[in-house]
N, C-alpha and C positions, 0 to 999 in steps of 0.2 A: 509897379510892374508885374504882369502876370508871370508866373513860373513857366506855365506851357502856353506858347504862343504860335499859331499856324496862320499864315496869310496866303492866299491864293494858290492852295496845294494842287498840283495835277500830277497824277500817276497814269502812265501807259505801260500796257504790256504788248509785247511782239509775239505774234503767233502765226506761222506759216506766211511769213512776209507781210503779214497785215498788223497794223497798229490797233489794239484794242483798248479804250479809255477805261480806267478803272475808278479814278477819283478826278473831280473837276470842280476847281474854285472852291476848295475847303477853306473855310475860315473859322477857327476854334481859338478859345482861350479859357485857361483855368488858373485860378490863383492857387499859391503855394499852400499846401495843407488842407486842400478841398478834394471832394471825390465827385467826378463827372461820370455819367453814364451814357452810353450811344446805343441807341436803338435803330433799327431800320431793317428793310426786307433782306432776306438771303441774297447773297452776290453782289450787295450794294458797295463792298468795298470796305467795310469795316476792320476786317483783318489786316488788310493792305495798310490802313492808316496806322494800326498799331505797330506793325513792322517798319513803318518809317520812323515812328518816335522811338522805338527800341534801336534803332541804327543799324538794322538789318537790310533795309532797303533804302540805298542812298541815290537810286536813279529816279529823281523827281525834279519837278520845277515849282518855283515858288519858295517860301520861307518857313522853315520849321525851326523853332529855337526852345530849348530848355535852360531856363536860367540865363538866358541871352547868348546861348552857345548852339552850335550844331549838334544834334544826338550823337553823332560818331566822336565828338570832341569831348562828351561829357563822361560817359560811362556811369551814369545816375540812374538809367532805367532798368527795370527788372521785368520780365515778361513771362507770365504764367500761361501756358497753352489750354486748349479746351481739354485735352486728354492728360493734363498735368505733366507730361513729359519726364516722368521718373523712368530710370532704366530697372528693368524687372530683374536682372541678375544681381542688383546692388542692394543692400540692406538699407534700412531708412537711415542709419548713422552714415553710410557710404554715400548714399543720394544727397544727403544735406551738406556734406563735406567736400563735395565735388568741386564747386566754385572755388573754394579756399585753395585748394590743391592745384587748381590751374592758375591762380594768383601766386602760388609759390611760398604759402605760408608755412611757417615751422610745424612740425606734428604736434608739439606742445600747445602752441597758440591756437591751431586748428581744432585740437581736442576740446580745450576750454571754451571755444566760441561755439561748437557744435553742441556741447552739454548745455550751454546757457540757453541757446534757442530751442533746444527739445525740451527742457523744463519748462520755459517760458510759454510753449504752445501745447503742453500736456502729451508730450510724445516720447519723453525718455524712456518710459517702460515698453515702448514699441521699437526701441532702438535696433533690435536684432533681426526683426521680421522684414520681409520681403513686400513689395507692393502688392502682390497678389494675395497676401495674408492679411491685408488692411481693408476695412470699409472705404466706400466712395469719400465720405467727410474725412476719414483719417488720411487718404491719399492726397486730398486738397490740402490739408495742413501741412504735410510733408512738403508739397510744392511751395506752400508760402513760406516754409522755414528755409527752404534752400534758396529762396529769393532774398529774405530778410537779412540772412547771415551775411550777405554782401553789402548791407547797409546802403541801400539804393534810396534816392530821393523820390523816384518815381515808381509806382507799382502799376504795370499794365497788365489786365486780365481778360483773357479772350473766352467768353462765356465759361466763367470759372466754376458755375454750380448747375450746368445744364444736364449732367448724368446723374444728377442726386433725387432721389425721393422727395416729395414736398416737405416732409417734416425736417428731414436733414438738410434741405435747402435753407429753410428758414433759419435752422440752427447755425447754419454756415454765414449767413447774412448777418446775424446777430453777432458772430464770432468777429467777422471782418469788420463790423462797426465798432466793437470793442477795442479791437487791435487797431483800428485807425485813431481812436480816442487816447490810445496809450504812445503812439508813434508819433503822430502828427504827419505820417506819410501823405503825398498827393497821389491820388488813385484815380485812374482812369480804366473802365471796364465796359466790355460789350455785353450785352444781354439780349435776348428775345422775349424774354420776361418783363412786361410792362410794369407789373406790380413791384418786382424787384428793383427796378430803375427808379420808382417812385420811393421807394422805402430806403435806398441808400444814397441816390444821385442828389447832390445839391445842385448841379447843373445837369440837365437833361438834354442831349443833342439828337435831335430827329434826322436821320438820312433819307435821302431819297432813293429811288432804283438806281441801278448802274446807268451810267457812271454816277457814282454817289457824290452828293454834296450835303451841305448841312442846310435843311430846309427850315427847321425850328430849333431854337435854343430857348429852354425854360429854367428859370430861377425856382428851385423847389423848396418851399417853405416846410415840407414836413420831413425832409431829409434827416434820417438819423433819430426820430422818434420811435420807440419802441412801441408805443400805443398807437401810433398812426394807421396801422393796417386795419383796424376796425372803424375809422372815422369815415364820415360822409364825403369829407373833402379829398380824401386819399381815392376813394371810388370814383368821384367826379373827375380827378386829374387824370386816374388811369384811362377812364373811358373817352377823355378828351384826347389824350395821346394816341389811343387805340384808332380814334376816327382820323386823327391827323396822318396815322401811317396807311389808312385806307384811303387817303386822298381827300377826305371831306375837310379841307384846310378851313372852312369857315368855322369850324366847331374845334379847331385846335387851340390848346392852350396859350 
């Protein structure tokens, strides 16, 4: 059984006494320990989909299961937002420990776990800095550390690297890939960068314009290969997905 399973998902928003559809008949599945990438036009409901999986939006129709349970029942998902969601008035250390404080762990246990995760992600030397004193890549690592310290089964990421320069973006893609290999997390992320989806996504889901639905699902043989970016097949898959997004479905992978 797939770890993540979505069947006939429908989400509507009510605005000014009118019902506005956000998602329609979304069907999606992802095995445990795999990486999925979602691409699609702006405003097609990608972030809405992640909010449902994170248990933040429970007003939907259809079936959404994480390990056979409803998202609100599991507490297994961690969501990293596009702008990282770090509190600017707290240090790296205090941002990372926030979730453990909310869970009520002791100070000693919290300190041990924070030190371990910061060392693991190469952030311990930055523990006293504030988010404004960090680079974009460092802030992203702090956001990941804050999520991983809660030991989630599912990591959800909404445009995680969109604000980074090209070189740092590739470094963070490599970092996420190495992290996945070490933890065997199930990861689902949104991106507008097609090459990023091809580099990381073992499954790539293409969404339609709003109301969003999955119009293509592609099993990607190149996912996780560090040398893939320069291969002809990598470019061909990227171009095919780009054509799919533009509505030229006959050329879609």
